[in-house]
N, C-alpha and C positions, 0 to 999 in steps of 0.2 A: 214565357214571362207573364206573370199575373200581376195586374195593377188594380188597386182600390184607391179611390180618392174621397176625401172627406173635407168638409168645411166646418169651422167652429162658429157656432151661432152666438148671437148676443146674449142669450140666456145660459151660455157656458156648457151647452151640449155639443155633440158633433152630429152631422147629418151627411149621409153618403151622397155624392154628386157624380155626374158622368166624368170619366177620366179625360183630362185635358193634356195637351202637349206641354212640354217644358217651355218655360218662358223667363226671360230676364226680369219680368215684372214680379216674380216671386221674391226678389230681393227687397221690394219697396212698396208693393200695393197694399191696401188696407185689409185685404181678405186673408184671414189666417186659415191655413189649410194643412192637411195631412195627407201625404202620399205614401202608400204602402206598396213596396215592390218585392215580389216573391219569385224566386227561381229564375232570375235573369242571367243570361250569359253576358260575357264582357262586351260584345258588339251591340247587343240590344240596349244594354245600360248606357253605353257611350252615345248611342244614337238618341236615346230619350233625354239624356242630361246635357247634350251638346249645347243647347241654347244658354245654359247657365255659365258657360265659359270656365268651367272648373278643370284644372289640370287632369287630363285623363290618366296619366301615369300614376299620379298620387292616388287618384280614386281607385284604380285597379289594384294598386298595392294594398290598399286598406280593405277593399271589398273581397279580395281573393281569399283563398283557403288559408288556414292557419288558426292557431289558438291564442295568439298573443293579443292583448288589449292595446288600445291606442286612444290618445286624446290630443286633439290639436285645435287650438282656438285662434282664428284669424279675426280681422276687423269685422267682416260681415259673413263669416262662415265658421261654423263649429262642427268638427268631425269627431264622432265618438264611435269606437268599436269595442264591444264588450262581449264576453262569452255568455251563453245562457244554456239552459237545459234543452237537450235535443229531444224532439218528439219521436225520433226514429230509433233511439237507443238510450237505455237507462244509464249506460256507462260512458257515454261520450257527450261532449259539449259541442255546440255550434255557435256561430257568431252572428251578431246583429249589428248593423251599422246605422248610426243615426246621423244624417246629414241635415244640419240645422241652419236654415237661413232666417233672415229677420222676420218674415211672415209665413214661412213654410217649413214643415218638418217632413223629411223623407226617411222612412225606415226601410232598410234593404237587408234581406235575409235569404239564404239559399234553399231553405226548406219551409214547409208550413209550420208556423208556431202557434199552438193553441192559445198561448198567453196573449198574443197580439189580437187574434180573432175574438177572444173573450173580452179583452179590454175595449175593442171597437163596439161590441155588442152592448156592453154595460154603459158606455158613454153616449150611446145613441138614445137619448131620452130617458135614461134611468139614473145616471150619476152625474152630478155637476163636476166640471173642472174647477180648480181653485180660482181661475180667471179665464177670460175668453181670449187667450194668447197661446202661441205655440210654446212659450216657456213653461206654462202650466202643463201643457200636453207632454213636454219632454220629462217633466217631473213625474207625471203619471206613468209614462213608459218605463222609466228607470225603477219606479216603485213596484210596478207590476212584474218586472223581470226579477227584482230582488225577492218578491213574493214567491216566484217559482222555486227559488232556492229553498224557501221555507217548506213548501209542499214536498220537494224532493227529500228534504231532511226528515220530515215527518214520516215519509215512506221508509227511509232508512232506519229510523228508530223503531218502527213497527217490525221490520225484518229482524232487527237486532233482538227485540223482545221475543220474537217467534224462535229464533235460533237459541236464545238462552233457555227457553222452556224445553226445546228439543234436546238441548245438551243435558238437561237434568233428567228428562223422561226416557230418552232413547239416544244416548251419545253415539252409538254405532251408526246411526242414520245420518249424522252430520258429515258433510263432505268438505274438504279444504277449499274447493272452488267457491262454496257459499261464502266463506269468510273472506277470501281474496276479492270476490266481486263486491261485497259490502264495503271493504276498506277502500277499494277504488271509487265506489260511488261517493263515499263521504269525502274523499280527497278532491274529487271534481267539484263537489258542492263548495268545499272550502275555497278552492281556487277561484271559482266564479264569484263567491261572496267577497273575497279580498279585492277583486277587480271592480266590483260594484261599489265597495266602500271607497276605493280610490276615486272612482268617477264622481260619487256624491261629494267627496271632499273637494275636488277641483271645481265642481259646479258652483260651490259656495263662494269661490274666489275669482271666477272667470270674469274677464272683461271683454265682452264682445257684443256687437249689435244684434247677434243671433240668439243671445240668451240674456234676458234681463230678469234676474231672479226676483227682485222686489220682495213681495210678501212670501215668496217661495223659500226664502232663506231659512225661515223658522221651520218650514215643513221639511226642508233638506236636512236641517240639524236633527229633527225628530227621526227622519229616515236613517240618518247616520248612526244615531244611538240604537235604533232597532237592529240595524245590520251588525253593530258591535255586540249586542246582546245575543243575537243569533249565532255569531261566531263563537262566543263562549259556550253556547249550548252544543255546537258542533264539536268543539274541542273536548268537551266532557263525553260526548258520544264516541269520539275517536279513541279516547282512553278506555271506554267500556268495551269497545271492539277489540282493543289490544288485550284487555284482560280475558275476554272471551277466547281469543286466539291462544293465549297462554293456557287457559283451561282446556282447550282442545288438544294442545300439545301434551299436557299432562295425562289426558285420557289416552292418547296414542301411546305414550310411554308406559302407562299402566297396562294397556292391552298387550303391548310387546313383552312387558315383564311377565305377565301371566302365561303367554305362550312359551317363553323361555323357561318358566318354572315347570310347565308340563313336560318340556323336552328334557329338563334336568332329571325329573322324577323317572321318566322312562329310561333315560341312560343309566340311572342308578339301579333300577330294577333289572335291566338286561345285562349289567356288567357281571354279576355272579353267574348268571345263566350262560353268558358267553364263555366265562372261565370253565365251567363244567363241561360245556360242549367242546371246548378246545382240548381239555384234558383227555376226554374219551374219544377224541378224534385223531390221536397221535399214532395209532396203529402199531404199537410195539407188540412183539410176540408174547412176552411174559407179562401180560396184564390179566390177572386172575378173574377180574370182573367180566371180561369179555366172554368167558365160558359159562357164566350164570344163565340158567334158562330164562329167567324173567328179568334179567339185568336191564334190558332196554326200557321195559315199562317201569321198573323201579326208579331209574334215573329220571325218566319223564315226570313221574309222580313227585320225586324229590325236587326237581326244578320248578314244578308248579307250586309246591308248598313254599319254596323260597320266594318266588315272585309274589304270591298272594301275601305272604308274611311281610314282605317289604312294603307292599301297598298299604296294608293295615297299619304298619308302623308309621308311614308318612301321613296317613290320614289322621291318626291320633295326635301326631305332632302339629297338625293344622296346616300342612303344606298345600292342601287342596282348597283352603279358604280364600 
């Protein structure tokens, strides 16, 4: 288990402090803090959070594995579980749990999240919070996770553009796995984006001592509108990916049609040759051509002329185009 502890300063920055044990004072003391917990197993997490008197069964159910989002607002406790982009896989999502107390925010996640590390770095003397409160910090976390969706979307759009160019320049090099992976990526981003939109919408209406939006309401509304615009962009990209998939299927059909056309031409060319070979392979006694000294070579020459003549005929008719 890796734990980092920060305090929010009066000038609306955060500063890293030594890790402290869990305490009931986190519900009411004037110190606004952020505790980030990474890769904790169930027993370690239970032991660390035991002084908070939070129902361990509820906590285990929400912190455990799974991809479903969750939002629960109690009088002095706010529990949010939302998916975010995984640092270990482009095609999978991971979960982060926000445990919000009146003066303390705990973020719990099973793997390292570059978004959280980046946000902590930027808020340490570089970017101000909207206010020196955990509510402002919650808004910052949600906004940063929503920003991860945008970065993932931009990567998907770049992959789509590259595949579109590849489809034009060298369609044979495009593999179906490339399109399936891209569709799965954009689907995951859309799922995460919808959960983030739900979370932002609920935060604007929540009534809890653990989150007092105040001036953050307007910022949450702006974030909600940004997520909505982002969702529309993802919907357009998903339609473009479907069009690209249709284009890929048409290319496959055209390639298959060309192969069938070649097979048809070869069948048409060899059909009369097979007939000639069949006639002179019947072995009747009274076949005068069998006694011709150069009959074998004459028939071979005739068959070659027939084959070449049919190939020339098909070529002039445009069957090889």
